[in-house]
N, C-alpha and C positions, 0 to 999 in steps of 0.2 A: 236141430238141426235146420227145419223149416224156417222158423224164427231169425234164426240167424241170417238166413239168406233173404229173408224179407228185410230186415232191418241194414241189410248191406246196400240191397238196391234202392230204400229209400235214400240212404246216405250219398249213394251216387246220383242219384236224380236230384237230390238238394244241391250237392256240390255243382252240378251239370247247369243248374238255374242259378245259383250265387257262386260264383266262381271266387271271390274274395269275399267270405265268410267274414274275416276279421276288420273289413273296411265295413260291412253290412252292419256288426255289432257296435263299430264305432259312429255311425251313423244314428244310430238308436240311441247312442248314451246321448249321442249331442242335440238332437232334437226333442229327446225328453227334456234335457234342461232348457230349451229354446222355447216348448210349451208354456211353460211355467210363468214366461212374461206376458200371456194372456191374463195374467191376475192383476196386472196393473190397471187395466181402467177400472175393474172392480174397486180394489183398495182407492185410487184417485176419487171415485164418486163419494166416499167416505171423508178423506182427508187429501186432498191433490196436494199441497205441500209438504206435507209428511211422507206422501208416496213418492215425491221428487227428490225428498233426501233422502230417502231408503235406496233408491236408485243410484244416487252417487255415490252414497256409503258403499254400496255394493261392488262398485266398479273400482271406488280407490282400494277396497281391502282385497278383494280380488288382483288387483294389480302388485298390491305388496306381496300377497301370497306366491305369484308366479313369478316374481321377482326372486323370492328367496330359493325356490325350485329349481331356477334356473342358476342360482349362484352353488345348488348342491347342497342345498338345505331343505330337508324333506319333512313337510308339512303335513300332520296327519290327516287323512280323508281328503282334505284339498288337491294335495298332490296327486294322491290316487285318483279323483274323479276326473283332474287335468289331462294325467297322462292317459287313462281311458278314452277322452272324449278327443285325444289328438289325432287329425290325421297325418299321410305319411309327409305332407308338405308342412307338417310342424312340427317334426321331428327335432329337438334341439334349439328352437325357437321360440321364442314367446307367443304364447296361444291366443290370440288376438279376438274370436271371436265372442266368448262373454263380455268384453270391454265395449265391442261395437254393439253388441245387443243391447245391452243396459242405456249406451248413450242414446241407441235408436229410439228406444220408447222415451227414455228423458227429456229429447229433441221434440218428440210428438206432443208431449204433456206441456213443455213450455211454447211450442210455437203455435200450437192450434185447441181450438176451444173443446170440449166436448159438445157433440159425438163425434167429431171430424179425428179427435186425438184417439178416441176409441176404436174405430174402423182402421185407423192407421198402425196402431198396434196389434190388432186383431190380424191386419195384414200380415205384419211380420212375424207374428206367432206360429199361426196355420196355413198363410199362404208359401210362406219360407220354408217351413217344416215339412208339410206335405208334398213339395215339390221335392225334396231333396230325399225323401223316404220313398216316395213313388218312384221317384228317376232311379235311385238304388236296387228297387227289387226288380221293378217292371218295364225301367226304360230300354228302347231298343231303339226306338226312330230317333236318330240325331241330325237332324239338317244343319246345313253348315249356319243358317243365319242364327241358330242357338247358339254358337261360340261353344259345341261340344255338349251341351244339356241335351235332355230329351222332352220331347213332342208331349211324351204322357205326363213327363214331371210337370211340363208349364201349364198343361191341361189340369193338373190336380191343384196347381196353385190359383188359376183363374176360378173354379169350382169352389175351393175352400174360403177364397177372399169373397166372392159373389156370396154365399151362403152367412159368412159371418156379418158383411156390411148389410145383408137385407135384415138378420136378426136386429142389425141397432137402427136403422133408415128407415125399412119399409118403403124401400123408393129402389125400382125397378132401375131406374136412371142410375144414381148415385152408386149403387150395387154394382153396374156393368161399369162404370168410370172407374171405379176402386179397384176392381178387379182387372180390367185390362192394364191400369197403369201398372198395378204389382206385378203382373204377368210379365209387360216390357221389362221393368228395371229386373226382375228376378231373374230374365234371360242373358243379362249382361255378364260379364267377366269381372265383375267386381270382388270374388272372393268374399271375404268378411267382412267388406264395405258395404254391401247389400244391405247388411242391417242397419246400417243408418238411412241408406239411400232409398230404401224402400219406405219405409213410414212417412220420410219428410216429402219424398213423390207424391204417394197416397194421400198423404193427411192435405197437400196444398191441392190438388184436383178434389177432393171433396167438397174442402173450405169454399173452392170457388165455386163450384156445383151447386154449394147450399146457400150464394148468394141469393 
C-alpha cells in the first residue's frame, strides 16, 4: 500500500513538472535524430563528396517516403518514426524538419571549408538540439525578445556550441562567436527553417573569423 502511494506521489510530481509528457517524448525522438547529423563532419573527413551525396540521397528518400505517408500509404518503420517525431503543428502536414536538417548540413559542407563546416554542423546538432530539450524540460523564463523560447534553452544552446566549437578550433574567440551567432539564430521564430539558417550563419561567422 505504501509503495502504491509513493508511486502515485512520484507520478503526480512528474506530471506537475512536465505537464505535456507526450510533447516531451516527441521532442526526445526528434532530437535523438537531430544529434545524428553530428556524424557528418567525421564522415566528411573521410570522404567529403560521398558524405554530401549521402545527405542529398537521405533528403530525397525521406521526401518520397513522407509524400507516401501523406497519401495514406504506410511505409513500415519510416512512417512510424515520422509520426512519433511529429509535433502538434505538423499533424496532417509534411514534416519538414528532417529535410531542412539534412539540407543544413549539406549547405555547410558545400559553402564552407573545414573546420568552419564542422563547427557549423555541430552547432546545428548540439546547439539547436540541447536548446529544445532544456527548454522543454526546464524552460521557465521566457522574455519577449526570445519569441516564446526560454532563457534556459538559449543558455544551453550557447554552452553546447561553445564547447563543440572549442573542441574543433581551440580558440576562445571563434568559440564565442560561433556560440553567440548560433544562439541569436536559434532564438528567432524560424520553426524548422532554423535547421538551415543556423549552420549557414555560424559557418559564415566562423569563416570570417578565421581569415
